C-alpha positions as CSV (number, residue, x, y, z in Angstrom):
1,M,-149.6,45.0,16.4
2,A,-148.2,43.0,13.6
3,E,-149.9,43.2,9.8
4,T,-152.1,40.4,9.0
5,I,-151.4,38.8,5.5
6,T,-154.8,39.9,4.6
7,D,-154.2,43.5,5.6
8,A,-150.5,43.4,4.0
9,V,-152.5,42.0,0.4
10,S,-155.1,44.5,0.4
11,R,-152.5,47.6,0.9
12,R,-150.2,46.0,-2.0
13,R,-150.2,47.5,-5.8
14,T,-148.0,45.7,-8.0
15,F,-147.8,47.0,-11.6
16,A,-145.8,47.4,-14.9
17,I,-145.2,50.5,-17.0
18,I,-145.6,49.6,-20.7
19,A,-144.9,52.0,-23.5
20,H,-143.0,52.3,-27.2
21,P,-139.5,54.0,-26.9
22,D,-139.8,57.6,-26.0
23,A,-143.4,57.6,-24.8
24,G,-142.0,59.1,-22.0
25,K,-142.1,55.9,-19.6
26,T,-138.9,56.7,-17.5
27,T,-139.8,60.0,-16.9
28,L,-143.4,58.9,-15.5
29,T,-141.8,56.6,-13.1
30,E,-139.5,59.2,-11.9
31,K,-142.6,61.5,-11.1
32,L,-144.5,58.4,-9.4
33,L,-141.4,57.9,-7.2
34,L,-141.4,61.7,-6.1
35,F,-144.9,61.4,-5.1
36,G,-144.1,58.4,-3.1
37,G,-141.2,60.3,-1.4
38,A,-138.8,57.9,-2.5
39,I,-136.5,60.5,-4.4
40,Q,-136.4,64.2,-4.3
41,L,-135.4,65.5,-7.6
42,A,-136.3,63.8,-11.2
43,G,-133.7,63.4,-13.6
44,E,-130.3,63.4,-11.2
45,V,-132.5,61.3,-9.1
46,K,-131.0,60.6,-5.7
47,A,-131.9,58.5,-2.5
48,K,-132.6,60.5,0.6
49,K,-130.2,58.9,2.8
50,D,-127.0,57.8,1.0
51,K,-127.2,60.1,-2.0
52,I,-126.3,57.3,-4.3
53,Q,-127.6,57.6,-7.7
54,T,-131.0,55.9,-8.1
55,R,-132.1,56.4,-11.7
56,S,-134.3,53.8,-13.1
57,D,-131.8,53.4,-16.0
58,W,-128.6,52.8,-14.4
59,M,-126.6,50.8,-17.2
60,K,-124.2,53.1,-19.1
61,I,-125.8,52.1,-22.3
62,E,-129.2,52.8,-21.2
63,R,-128.0,56.5,-20.5
64,E,-126.0,56.9,-23.6
65,R,-128.9,55.8,-25.9
66,G,-131.9,57.0,-23.8
67,I,-133.5,53.6,-23.9
68,S,-134.5,51.1,-21.0
69,V,-132.4,47.9,-21.3
70,V,-133.3,45.9,-18.0
71,T,-136.0,45.9,-15.8
72,S,-135.8,48.2,-12.8
73,V,-137.8,47.4,-9.4
74,M,-138.9,50.3,-7.3
75,T,-140.9,49.8,-4.2
76,F,-142.5,52.9,-2.7
77,E,-145.5,53.9,-0.7
78,Y,-148.3,56.7,-1.4
79,G,-151.7,57.1,0.5
80,G,-151.3,53.9,2.7
81,N,-150.4,51.6,-0.1
82,V,-147.5,49.8,-0.9
83,F,-146.4,50.1,-4.9
84,N,-144.3,47.7,-6.4
85,L,-143.4,49.5,-9.8
86,L,-141.5,47.2,-12.4
87,D,-140.0,49.5,-15.1
88,T,-139.7,47.5,-18.1
89,P,-137.4,47.7,-21.5
90,G,-139.5,49.8,-23.9
91,H,-137.5,48.6,-27.1
92,E,-138.5,45.4,-28.7
93,D,-135.2,43.8,-29.0
94,F,-135.8,43.1,-25.0
95,A,-139.1,41.6,-25.3
96,D,-138.2,38.8,-23.5
97,D,-137.5,40.4,-20.5
98,T,-140.5,42.4,-20.7
99,Y,-142.9,39.4,-20.9
100,R,-141.2,37.6,-18.0
101,T,-141.5,40.6,-16.0
102,L,-145.4,41.1,-16.9
103,S,-145.7,37.5,-15.2
104,A,-144.7,39.4,-12.0
105,V,-147.4,42.1,-11.9
106,D,-151.2,42.2,-11.2
107,S,-151.7,45.5,-13.4
108,A,-150.1,47.8,-15.9
109,V,-150.1,51.6,-16.8
110,M,-150.0,51.9,-20.4
111,V,-148.3,55.2,-21.9
112,V,-149.5,56.8,-24.9
113,D,-147.7,59.6,-26.8
114,A,-150.2,62.3,-27.4
115,A,-149.1,62.8,-30.6
116,R,-148.0,59.5,-31.7
117,G,-150.8,57.6,-30.5
118,I,-150.6,53.3,-30.6
119,E,-147.3,52.5,-31.9
120,P,-146.2,49.1,-32.9
121,R,-144.5,48.3,-29.6
122,T,-147.4,49.3,-27.6
123,L,-149.7,46.9,-29.4
124,K,-147.3,44.1,-29.2
125,L,-147.0,45.0,-25.0
126,F,-150.9,44.9,-24.9
127,E,-151.3,41.7,-26.3
128,V,-149.0,40.3,-24.1
129,C,-151.1,41.8,-21.3
130,R,-154.3,40.6,-22.6
131,M,-153.0,36.9,-22.7
132,R,-152.5,37.4,-18.8
133,D,-155.5,39.4,-18.3
134,I,-153.6,42.1,-16.8
135,P,-156.0,45.2,-16.2
136,I,-154.7,48.4,-17.9
137,I,-154.9,52.1,-16.9
138,T,-153.8,54.2,-20.0
139,F,-151.7,57.8,-19.6
140,V,-151.8,60.0,-22.4
141,N,-148.4,61.7,-22.2
142,K,-147.1,64.9,-23.9
143,M,-150.1,66.8,-23.7
144,D,-148.3,70.1,-23.2
145,R,-147.0,69.4,-26.8
146,E,-148.8,69.4,-30.0
147,A,-151.2,66.6,-29.8
148,R,-153.7,64.6,-31.6
149,N,-157.5,65.5,-31.1
150,T,-158.5,63.7,-27.7
151,Y,-161.2,61.7,-29.5
152,E,-158.9,60.4,-32.1
153,I,-157.1,58.9,-29.6
154,L,-159.7,57.4,-27.8
155,D,-161.1,55.9,-31.0
156,E,-157.6,54.6,-31.8
157,I,-157.1,52.7,-28.6
158,E,-160.4,51.0,-28.9
159,Q,-159.8,49.8,-32.7
160,K,-156.4,49.0,-32.4
161,L,-156.7,47.1,-29.1
162,A,-160.6,46.1,-29.0
163,L,-160.3,47.6,-25.7
164,D,-163.5,49.9,-24.4
165,T,-162.4,53.4,-23.2
166,A,-163.7,55.3,-20.3
167,P,-162.0,58.8,-20.3
168,I,-161.5,59.9,-16.2
169,T,-160.1,63.2,-16.9
170,W,-160.0,65.2,-19.7
171,P,-157.1,67.8,-20.8
172,I,-157.8,71.4,-20.4
173,G,-156.3,72.8,-23.4
174,Q,-153.3,71.3,-25.4
175,G,-149.8,72.2,-26.6
176,K,-148.5,75.5,-25.1
177,S,-152.1,76.4,-23.8
178,F,-152.2,72.8,-21.6
179,A,-153.3,74.0,-18.3
180,G,-154.3,71.0,-16.3
181,T,-157.1,68.6,-16.1
182,Y,-160.7,68.4,-15.7
183,H,-162.4,65.2,-13.5
184,L,-165.4,64.3,-15.7
185,A,-167.2,62.6,-12.9
186,E,-166.4,64.9,-9.9
187,N,-166.4,68.1,-11.8
188,A,-163.2,69.1,-10.5
189,V,-160.0,70.7,-12.0
190,R,-156.8,70.1,-10.8
191,R,-154.4,72.7,-12.6
192,G,-151.0,70.7,-11.6
193,D,-149.9,67.7,-9.5
194,S,-148.4,70.1,-6.7
195,E,-152.2,70.5,-5.9
196,E,-152.8,67.6,-3.8
197,E,-156.8,68.2,-3.9
198,R,-158.9,69.0,-6.9
199,T,-160.8,72.1,-6.8
200,K,-165.0,71.5,-7.2
201,V,-166.3,73.4,-9.9
202,N,-169.8,73.8,-11.2
203,G,-169.1,72.3,-14.5
204,P,-166.9,72.8,-17.5
205,D,-168.8,76.2,-18.7
206,S,-168.4,77.9,-15.2
207,N,-166.0,80.9,-14.8
208,W,-163.0,79.0,-13.5
209,A,-161.9,78.5,-17.2
210,A,-161.9,81.9,-18.2
211,G,-158.2,82.8,-16.7
212,L,-156.9,79.4,-18.4
213,L,-157.9,79.1,-21.9
214,P,-158.2,81.7,-24.7
215,Q,-162.0,82.3,-25.4
216,N,-162.2,79.7,-28.4
217,E,-160.1,77.1,-26.8
218,R,-162.6,77.5,-23.7
219,E,-165.3,77.1,-26.1
220,Q,-164.1,74.0,-27.8
221,F,-163.2,72.7,-24.2
222,I,-166.9,73.0,-22.9
223,E,-168.1,71.5,-26.2
224,E,-165.9,68.3,-25.6
225,T,-166.4,67.8,-22.0
226,D,-170.0,67.7,-22.5
227,L,-170.1,65.6,-25.6
228,A,-167.4,63.1,-23.5
229,R,-169.8,62.5,-20.5
230,E,-172.8,61.9,-22.9
231,A,-170.9,59.9,-25.5
232,C,-168.2,57.9,-23.5
233,R,-168.3,55.0,-21.7
234,P,-168.7,55.4,-17.7
235,F,-166.0,53.6,-15.5
236,D,-167.0,50.3,-14.4
237,L,-164.7,48.9,-12.0
238,Q,-165.5,45.3,-12.9
239,S,-164.7,45.6,-16.4
240,Y,-161.7,47.0,-16.0
241,R,-160.3,44.4,-13.8
242,E,-161.7,41.8,-16.3
243,G,-159.2,43.6,-19.2
244,H,-161.9,44.5,-21.0
245,L,-162.0,48.6,-20.5
246,T,-159.2,50.9,-19.7
247,P,-159.8,54.2,-17.6
248,V,-158.0,57.1,-19.4
249,F,-156.1,59.6,-18.0
250,F,-154.2,62.7,-19.6
251,G,-151.3,64.7,-18.6
252,S,-147.5,65.5,-19.0
253,A,-145.2,63.7,-17.0
254,L,-142.3,66.0,-17.6
255,R,-144.5,69.2,-16.8
256,N,-146.2,67.4,-13.3
257,Y,-149.8,67.1,-14.8
258,G,-152.0,64.2,-14.1
259,V,-149.6,62.2,-12.8
260,R,-151.1,62.5,-9.2
261,D,-154.6,61.4,-10.7
262,L,-153.1,58.6,-12.3
263,I,-151.3,57.1,-8.9
264,E,-154.4,58.0,-7.0
265,A,-156.5,55.7,-9.4
266,L,-153.9,52.8,-9.1
267,G,-154.2,52.9,-5.2
268,E,-158.2,52.7,-5.7
269,W,-158.8,50.6,-8.7
270,A,-155.8,48.2,-9.4
271,P,-156.4,45.2,-7.9
272,A,-154.4,43.9,-4.7
273,P,-152.2,40.9,-5.5
274,R,-154.3,38.2,-7.2
275,A,-154.0,34.3,-7.1
276,Q,-151.6,32.6,-9.1
277,E,-151.6,29.6,-11.4
278,A,-149.2,26.6,-10.3
279,D,-149.0,23.1,-12.1
280,S,-151.3,21.4,-9.6
281,R,-153.5,24.2,-8.2
282,T,-154.2,28.0,-7.7
283,V,-152.4,29.4,-5.1
284,E,-154.4,32.4,-3.1
285,A,-152.2,35.6,-2.2
286,T,-153.7,35.0,1.2
287,E,-152.4,31.9,2.1
288,E,-150.0,31.5,5.2
289,K,-147.2,29.5,3.6
290,M,-144.7,31.4,1.6
291,T,-144.6,30.8,-2.2
292,S,-142.8,32.8,-4.6
293,F,-141.3,32.6,-8.1
294,V,-137.9,33.6,-9.9
295,F,-138.5,36.1,-12.7
296,K,-135.3,37.9,-13.6
297,I,-131.8,37.5,-12.8
298,Q,-129.4,40.5,-12.6
299,A,-125.8,40.5,-12.0
300,N,-122.9,43.1,-11.4
301,M,-125.9,45.7,-10.4
302,D,-122.9,46.6,-7.9
303,P,-119.8,46.2,-10.0
304,N,-117.5,46.8,-6.7
305,H,-119.0,43.6,-5.1
306,R,-119.4,41.5,-8.7
307,D,-123.0,40.6,-6.9
308,R,-125.8,38.2,-8.5
309,I,-129.6,38.9,-7.6
310,A,-132.4,36.6,-7.9
311,F,-135.8,39.0,-8.3
312,V,-138.4,37.0,-6.8
313,R,-142.1,37.6,-6.6
314,V,-143.9,36.4,-3.7
315,C,-147.1,34.8,-4.0
316,S,-148.4,34.0,-0.8
317,G,-147.3,34.1,3.0
318,T,-144.6,35.9,4.4
319,L,-141.1,35.7,3.1
320,Q,-138.7,36.8,6.3
321,R,-135.4,37.4,6.6
322,G,-133.3,34.3,7.8
323,M,-136.1,31.8,6.9
324,K,-135.2,28.7,4.7
325,A,-137.0,28.1,1.2
326,K,-137.4,24.9,-0.8
327,L,-135.9,25.5,-4.3
328,V,-138.6,22.8,-6.3
329,R,-136.3,22.3,-9.3
330,T,-133.6,20.9,-7.0
331,G,-135.7,19.7,-3.6
332,K,-132.9,21.7,-1.8
333,A,-133.3,24.0,0.7
334,V,-132.0,28.0,0.1
335,P,-131.2,30.0,3.1
336,L,-132.6,33.5,2.4
337,T,-130.4,35.1,4.7
338,A,-130.4,38.7,3.1
339,P,-133.5,39.5,0.9
340,Q,-133.4,42.8,-0.4
341,F,-136.0,45.6,-1.4
342,F,-135.0,47.7,-4.7
343,F,-135.1,51.1,-5.7
344,A,-133.1,50.7,-9.1
345,R,-129.3,50.1,-7.8
346,S,-130.3,51.0,-4.3
347,R,-131.3,48.4,-2.0
348,S,-132.2,47.9,1.6
349,T,-132.7,44.8,3.9
350,A,-136.2,43.1,3.4
351,D,-137.0,41.9,7.1
352,E,-140.6,40.7,5.9
353,A,-142.0,40.6,2.5
354,Y,-145.6,39.9,1.3
355,P,-147.7,38.8,-1.5
356,G,-147.1,41.3,-4.5
357,D,-143.7,42.4,-3.0
358,V,-140.8,41.9,-5.4
359,V,-137.7,41.0,-3.7
360,G,-134.0,40.6,-4.4
361,I,-132.3,37.1,-3.3
362,P,-128.3,37.3,-3.5
363,N,-127.1,33.9,-4.8
364,H,-124.1,32.8,-6.6
365,G,-126.0,30.8,-9.5
366,T,-128.2,28.7,-7.1
367,L,-131.2,30.1,-8.5
368,R,-132.7,30.3,-12.2
369,I,-135.6,32.3,-13.7
370,G,-138.5,30.2,-13.7
371,D,-137.9,28.5,-10.4
372,T,-140.0,28.2,-7.3
373,L,-139.4,29.0,-4.0
374,T,-142.1,27.3,-1.2
375,E,-142.0,26.6,2.6
376,G,-142.1,22.8,1.8
377,E,-144.5,22.0,-1.2
378,D,-143.8,20.7,-4.4
379,I,-145.5,23.3,-6.8
380,V,-144.3,25.2,-9.8
381,F,-145.3,28.5,-11.1
382,R,-146.2,28.4,-14.8
383,G,-145.9,31.6,-17.2
384,V,-142.0,32.2,-17.4
385,P,-141.1,30.6,-20.6
386,N,-137.8,31.0,-23.0
387,F,-138.8,32.0,-26.8
388,A,-136.7,30.9,-29.4
389,A,-133.4,33.1,-30.4
390,E,-134.0,34.8,-33.5
391,I,-130.4,36.1,-34.1
392,L,-127.7,33.5,-33.5
393,R,-123.9,33.9,-33.5
394,R,-120.7,32.7,-32.4
395,V,-118.4,34.7,-29.8
396,R,-115.0,35.9,-31.1
397,L,-112.3,36.4,-28.4
398,G,-109.4,38.1,-29.2
399,D,-107.3,36.6,-26.5
400,P,-107.3,32.7,-26.6
401,M,-105.8,32.6,-23.1
402,K,-109.3,34.0,-21.9
403,A,-111.4,31.2,-23.1
404,K,-112.2,29.7,-19.9
405,K,-113.3,33.0,-18.6
406,L,-115.5,33.7,-21.5
407,R,-117.2,30.4,-21.2
408,E,-118.0,31.3,-17.3
409,A,-118.9,34.8,-18.1
410,L,-121.6,33.6,-21.0
411,Q,-122.8,30.9,-18.7
412,Q,-123.5,33.5,-16.1
413,M,-125.2,35.9,-18.9
414,A,-127.4,33.1,-19.8
415,E,-128.6,32.3,-16.4
416,E,-129.5,36.0,-16.4
417,G,-131.4,35.9,-19.4
418,V,-129.2,38.5,-21.2
419,V,-128.5,35.8,-23.7
420,Q,-129.3,32.2,-24.7
421,L,-126.6,29.6,-24.9
422,F,-126.0,26.8,-26.9
423,T,-123.5,24.2,-26.7
424,P,-123.4,22.1,-29.9
425,E,-123.2,18.5,-29.5
426,D,-120.5,18.2,-32.1
427,G,-118.0,20.1,-29.8
428,S,-117.7,23.3,-32.2
429,P,-117.5,26.5,-29.9
430,A,-120.8,28.0,-28.3
431,I,-123.4,29.9,-30.0
432,V,-125.2,32.7,-28.3
433,G,-129.0,33.5,-29.2
434,V,-130.7,36.8,-28.9
435,V,-134.4,37.9,-29.6
436,G,-133.0,41.2,-30.8
437,A,-129.9,42.7,-32.1
438,L,-129.5,45.2,-29.5
439,Q,-129.1,42.5,-27.0
440,L,-125.7,41.6,-28.6
441,D,-124.7,45.2,-27.8
442,V,-125.5,44.9,-24.5
443,L,-123.7,41.5,-24.0
444,K,-120.7,43.0,-25.9
445,E,-120.5,45.9,-23.7
446,R,-121.0,43.8,-20.3
447,L,-118.5,41.4,-21.7
448,S,-115.9,44.3,-21.7
449,I,-116.7,46.3,-18.9
450,E,-118.0,43.9,-16.1
451,Y,-115.3,40.9,-17.1
452,G,-112.3,42.5,-19.1
453,L,-113.2,40.5,-22.0
454,P,-113.5,42.6,-25.5
455,V,-115.5,40.7,-28.1
456,D,-117.0,40.7,-31.6
457,F,-119.2,38.4,-33.2
458,E,-119.4,35.9,-36.3
459,V,-122.4,35.0,-38.3
460,A,-123.2,31.1,-37.4
461,R,-124.0,29.0,-40.2
462,F,-127.6,28.6,-38.6
463,S,-130.4,31.1,-38.6
464,V,-133.2,29.4,-36.8
465,C,-133.3,27.1,-33.8
466,R,-136.1,25.1,-31.9
467,W,-136.7,23.1,-29.1
468,I,-137.2,19.4,-29.6
469,S,-139.2,16.7,-27.9
470,A,-141.0,13.3,-28.7
471,G,-143.2,11.0,-27.4
472,S,-140.6,8.7,-26.8
473,D,-137.1,8.6,-25.9
474,A,-136.4,6.4,-28.8
475,D,-137.9,8.6,-31.3
476,L,-135.9,11.8,-30.1
477,D,-132.8,9.8,-29.7
478,R,-133.0,8.4,-33.3
479,F,-133.2,12.2,-34.6
480,I,-130.4,13.4,-32.5
481,E,-128.0,10.8,-33.7
482,T,-129.1,11.5,-37.7
483,H,-128.9,15.3,-36.9
484,R,-125.7,15.6,-34.8
485,G,-124.2,18.4,-36.6
486,D,-127.5,20.4,-36.1
487,I,-128.0,19.4,-32.2
488,A,-127.1,21.6,-29.7
489,R,-127.9,21.7,-25.6
490,D,-129.3,24.7,-23.9
491,L,-128.4,26.2,-20.4
492,D,-130.7,23.6,-18.9
493,G,-129.1,20.5,-21.0
494,D,-132.7,20.3,-23.3
495,P,-131.8,19.4,-27.0
496,V,-132.3,22.2,-29.4
497,F,-132.3,21.9,-33.3
498,L,-130.5,24.3,-35.4
499,A,-131.5,25.0,-39.0
500,Q,-129.9,27.3,-41.7
501,H,-133.3,28.7,-42.6
502,E,-137.0,28.4,-42.2
503,F,-137.3,26.0,-45.1
504,G,-134.7,23.7,-43.9
505,L,-136.7,23.5,-40.4
506,N,-139.9,23.3,-42.3
507,Y,-138.5,20.1,-44.3
508,E,-137.2,18.5,-41.4
509,A,-140.7,18.6,-39.7
510,E,-142.4,17.2,-42.7
511,R,-140.2,14.5,-42.5
512,W,-139.8,13.4,-38.8
513,K,-143.6,13.6,-37.5
514,A,-143.0,12.2,-34.3
515,I,-140.4,15.0,-33.3
516,S,-142.1,18.4,-32.0
517,F,-140.3,21.7,-33.0
518,A,-140.8,24.3,-30.0
519,A,-140.6,28.2,-30.7
520,I,-141.2,28.5,-26.8
521,K,-140.0,26.2,-23.8
522,D,-142.2,26.3,-20.5
523,Y,-140.5,25.7,-17.2
524,Q,-140.2,22.4,-16.2
525,V,-138.9,20.6,-12.9
526,R,-135.3,19.4,-13.1
527,N,-133.9,17.3,-10.5
C-alpha cells in the first residue's frame, strides 16, 4: 500500500546541525549516520554498496583545514522516521550558505563545546534560528574532556541566548571519569551508545553508580542531579517547538556517549515538516500538489561528470521522478527526469520525495538559488535572500587566452552562490564579492582544480556594495546615469551601487533620498 502524504509527512524530520568551528559537529554527524545504518565506519566513512568515500566534508580544502565549507545533505532512517540531515558550514565566512540552508529545515541541533560554552559563531547561528522560529535541541559535546561546570553551561545558554533550558540527561562524571548519561525524568542510565535501551535504576543514589564513579565524584553527581530535578525547568514540548526552550543533552560524539539519546529525541520531539510561507499564501505540507524551492546549487560534486545539482526542499505534495514542474521564475516546464537523494557525495535515484525531503535536481544552469517549482501554481517561497558582499576583488588571470573560460566559470560559481558577480556598467572587468575571506580561497582552489584556471586577486577600488531601487524608474535611471562609473549589475541584472567606503555610501544616501540602498536582496520573480 502506497504511503499517504499525511503518513509521509509525519515520519519526516529535516534538521540542521549548527556549531562554532571545532565543536565536534562533523563527528556528531557521522555518529548520527552510524545509527541510521547509512555508514559502517566513522572518519573513513564508506557507503555499504559501492564503497565510495562519503565523508560529509568532501572538498579538498575541507579535509586539509578540518572545516566544513559547503552544506552536505544526508538522508537516513532510524526508529521508523526519515531524517534529512543538513550539515552546515561552521566557519563565519560561509554565513550566507548557512543562512540559506536554515531556510530549508524545520529544526536544528546546536552543538556546544563543554569546555568553551557559547562561542561567537554559535550565537550568530542561533540568532538566525530565532528569526525563523526554528526549535533547537542542544547537545553539549566533549564531556569526556575537561569541561566547565554543568550548571555554568546551562546558565550561559540561558543568559547569552535568552533561551530557557531543560536538561534531559545529566553527565555521569566528566573528563577522564565520564561514564555515561543519566535520564533525569526516567531514572535511567545509558553507559554508552552501544546500549540500545536505558537501564532503569532507583535513583542517582542507588548502588549502580558505585562502580562507575569514585566516591567523591559520586556524591557530587547525586547532589547535582537532585538539584537539577528540583531547580531546572521540566521539558515542555510546546515551548520547545515555539523556540522558547531547548532540551539539553550531554555526551561525547567521539566516544559514543549521548548520541543515541539525541537522535531518539529528534524522532520524538522535533516537528514534522511545517507549513511554508509563500508570497501569496501559506502552503501546508499535506497539500496534494507538489511545491518546492531551491536553496543551494552545487557544481562538480563528481569531477568526472562536471555535474550541476540544485538542492530542492519539497514543501508539499509528492515530487516524482519523470514529472514536469513549473519553474515560476520563467513560467517554463522543467522535466524532473533524475531527482536524487544524497549522502554527501554518494547519491541514489529518488523515485518519490515527500514534504521535508531534500533532493538534488541535475540541470545545466536552468535552476537558481531561490527558484520555486510547482505543479502549476504561481507562488514564490520567501526567505532565501542574498547578502551584500563585504569583500570586493577583481580576478587576475595569468593566461589572457582563457578569459572567456574564466567568465563562464565565474558565472557558474555565482549561480552556485560561491561568490557574487558584479559586471560594471562602464565596461571595466568584472568584480567578485564574498562575505568572508575564506570564500576567496575556495574560489581560487575550485577555479584551479575544476576549471584549470590558476588565478590571483587584486584589490578593487570599491569596498562597499548595495542593491539600489527607487519608487519610480525615472529616479533610478537618473541616479544610475549620474554614477555610471560606480554602478554594476549582479547575476540577475539588478543594479548595484559600489562605494569606496561607508562614508561615501552614507553621503550618497543623504543626497539621494528617493533611492533605497539595500544590504539584503529578497528573491523576486523574473521573466
